[in-house]
N, C-alpha and C positions, 0 to 999 in steps of 0.2 A: 833316674832308676826307675819311676813309677812307669815309665813309658813301657821298660823293657819287662817288667812284672806284668802290665796288661798284655803286651805281646804273648807274653808266654801264657796267662790264663787261657786265651782264645786259643793258641795252638794246641794247648790239653784238651781243650773242650772238642774242638774240632776233630782230634785224633782219637780220643779215649775210647768214644763209641767201638771203635774199630776192632777193639781187643775182645769184645765177646760179641760181634756180630759179624765174624767172617763169611759166613753164608749168604749174607747179604749184598755181598760186594760182587757186582756184576761184571767181572773182567776176566781176562783169559788167567789161567793158573801161573801163580808165581814161579820165575824161574829163580834157579839157584848161582849165585856168582862165587867163584872162589876165591879168597884174600890171600894174603901172602903166606898165612898159615895153613898147611894141609888140611888140619883137623879142624879147621872150623869154617863153616858158610855164612853166607850174607842173603837173607831173602829181600829181595826187591819188591819194594810198594808198588802197587799200581797206581799209575796216573789217575786213574777213576776213583778213586777211594773220596776226593775231595767232592767229586760231585753228584755221589750217589748217596751222601750224607744230607738229611734234613737239614733246608735253608731255615729251618725256625730254630734250630737247634744254637747258630750263632748269633740270630738276630735276638731270640731271647736273652742269651746269656750279655750281649752287647747293650740291651736295655737296662740290663742291672749294672753293668759296669759305668755305664754313661747315661745315667737317668736325666740329665739336665742339657743333653744335646739339641740344637735345634729341631732335629727329625724327628726327636719324640717329645721333647717337653709338652705340648698340648696334652698328649696322652698320659703321662706321669705325673702333670701337675695342673689339673684342671681347674682345682680352688683356688691356686692363686688370681691374685687382683692385677687385671693390667693397670691400676692408676697405684698413685701415692698420694696422700692426702699428709697436710702437715699442720700443725696447730700458727706454728710461726708463720708459714706463708698464706694460709689461707683463709682464719680469721680476721687480718685485717682487711684482706678483698671484699670479704662479706660485710664486714661493719661498713666499710666505706663506701661498698655500694648501696648498702640498706641508708645510711645516711645520705648519700646526695640523691637516693631517689625520693625521700622525706622533704630535703631541701627544694627539689626540682618540683615538688607537689605544692609546696608553700609557694612558690614562685608563678606555679600556673595559677593558683588561686588570687595571687595579686596584681594579675593582666588587668588591665584597662580595658573598661566596653568602650564601643565605639560611640562617637556621637554620630547626629543625622546628617552632620555633613559629610563627615569619613564614611558612612553606609552610603549615600550618593554617589561615593566617588569609585563605590566600589563596582566596578563594570566589567562584563567580560573580555574587552580587549585589554584590561590590564593585567590578565594572566599570561604566564607563556604560552604559546604556541602548542607546545606538545601538553599540556594541561588542561586544553580548552575542552577537551572531549566531555566532562561532567560539569563543568562550571554551571552553578543554579541548581543542581541537582538537590533532591530533598525526600527522603522515603523513610518514615519512621519502621514500614513494615521492613525494609530491607536493613535497617539498623539494630532492629531487634533478632531477626536472622544471623546477624553476625556472631552474636552472643552464642550460638549455639557449638559451633565448632571451638569459638574462643575457649568456653568453658571446658570442651571435651580436653583441650590441649594439655591445659593444668594437672587433670586427673591420670593422663595415660603414662605419663613416666612415674608416676607411684605404682599404679595397676600393672605396668609392666616388669616392676622390679619386685613385685609381690608375687607374680605368675611365673617369672621367670625363675628356674632354679639357680642359675650360676651367679644372676643377679641377687638374686635374694639373701644367697647365703653372704653377700658383701653389703646388705642394703644400706647399712649407714654411711658407707663411704658413697654409694650411690645418690642418696639423697641430700650430702652435704654438697655434692657437686651439682647438684641441680638448685639448690639453693643458691650457690655462687653462681648460678648460670643466669638465673633469674635476678640476682641483684645488680648483676653488671649490666644486663639487659635494661633494668628499669632505670638506673642510673643515666644510661645513655640517652633513653626517650623522653623520660622527665626533665633533666638538665636542657635538654634542645628544646620541647615544648614550651618550657618556663622562660626561655631568654630569647627564642626567635618568636618574632610577632608575623603570623602568616593566617588568613583567614582561611576558613572551610570552604570549600566549592556552595555550599549552601548560602551563602553570603552573597554570592553572584547572582541571585535569582529572585525570584518573588515568591515561589513555592512555599516557602517558610515565614511565617510572621515577623515583623520587626524587631519584636523585641528579641526572638530566636537568633536574628542576625545580628543583632548588636551586641549580645550577651559575649561576658570576656571568655567563655566556654568554646567559642566559636573562632577564636582568634589564636587557635593551638593546632592548625592544620599540619606541622611541620614537626617531627615525621608521623608517621602511623603507630602508633602504641600498641594497639589491638594485634595487628598484622605484625611485629617484632615480637610481642610477647608469647603469640602462638607458633610462631618459626622458632623462637628459641627452646621451648618446652618439646615439639616435636621433632625438631632434629638434634636434640641433646638426647633425646628417647633411643633415635635411631642409630646416634654415634656410638651410644652405650652399649645398646643391644648387639651392634656389630663389634666393639671390641672384647665382649663376655662370651658371644657365641659366633665364633670367625667362619667355622662351616657352616652355620644354619641353613637351610632353604629358603627361609623366610624374609632372609635380608633384603632382598628386593621389595616384598609386599611394604614391609616397614619402611623402608625409605621412601616408596610411593605415598604412602600414607603420609610419612614426615612433612614430604613437599607438597602434595594435594592441600592440606588441611591449612595452611597460613594464606595459601593462593586463596582457598575459598572466601575466608575471611577478609582477604583485601578487596576481593570482588564485591561483597556485600557492602563494606566501607565504601567502597567507589562509587557505588549504586546509591548509598544512602546518601552521599553528599558530604561525606565526614571528612575524606580524604581526597587528594589529587592522587593520579598515576604515579606520577614519582616520590609521592610521599609513601605510598604502600611499596614501590619498588625498594627505596631506602629501608624502610622498616624490615622488609622480607630480607633483605642482605646484612642488615645488623643483628637480627634475632636469628639466622641461620647460622651467622659467622660466631656468635656465642654459644650457639648451643653447640657446634662442633669443634673450636677451638679451644674452650675451658677444659672438656675431657681431654681433648688432645695434650695441653698443657700439663695434667696432670699422667700422662701416660708413663708408666716405670721407665727410667733412663734416658727420658727425651725431656722433663719437665724444667731442666737447668736450663734450656735454651730459651726461655722465654719468660720473662716477668712481667708483673701486673701490679702496678702499685698507685695509689691515689696521688692526685699533682693538682696543686692550688698554685695561682699566677695571679700577676695583675690582670685582671677581669673575667678570669676564667678560673672554672673548677671542673676537676673531670679525674679520668683514669689514664694513665701511662702503660702503652703497652710495647715491650719490646722483644723482637724475636732475633736469636742469633744464628744466621746460616751456616 
């Protein structure tokens, strides 16, 4: 019934202007055709009437009748959020992420220092061949430099949410997703660093003093937490900006900055002797994955495909991520 009503409305809108606008029809004069009754005549409507009417008449009417169709959804509902956030689903993930981050930090602090014998055994040939490039590196200058883009990355999502109109109207949801992204990334990094013993590159040389090389803080190279956290923040910013501003010409610029910033952090951490190449690559992948997948998980009508739940087993603690294709 509704289908026929809509069809009738569109037909009426199309032909209604012709009643009072016969002088605008650019066509040969209408001819008359005799009907079965000799006293009546029927005027044939020229075929060109449909093409001479302004296209915008039908288009505007269609947008009123179909305000949520795919073709005009963005124009008619720009204020709608692309994400769905629920207390039942997101609070447990945030709490679990923060809890695992605190646990991982505690495990890192409890790591053992190297003994003198262990330190003497830390030679370059013990490092996998693909990570020997910076074995023995140590630079406090490079270490300090890595914190500049690192701190920048944490503030960028907040600034973008305040500056961009579309995000600002939904800032509560954006900041909730940001917290969730960083909680998941923090849990992944700290649990790995707290349970995996891998000495930093600086341990395999003599530039750093013996005390620095034996310190338990130097035994958590796996994996690069600064790089992971930076990538999570910047890729989250780019992903959210794209979802709120799908037609923006700045998308490419935002994505380039998002990719370059953690790469710069990783470079300085490499030069500082804090992480091997593989540590940085893994950190970059973990952070970028969290920054993209957490918002994607919350995309409206798609969030049911992915589940993230805390999981604890015999000898391990972490997050279980399941995606249904």
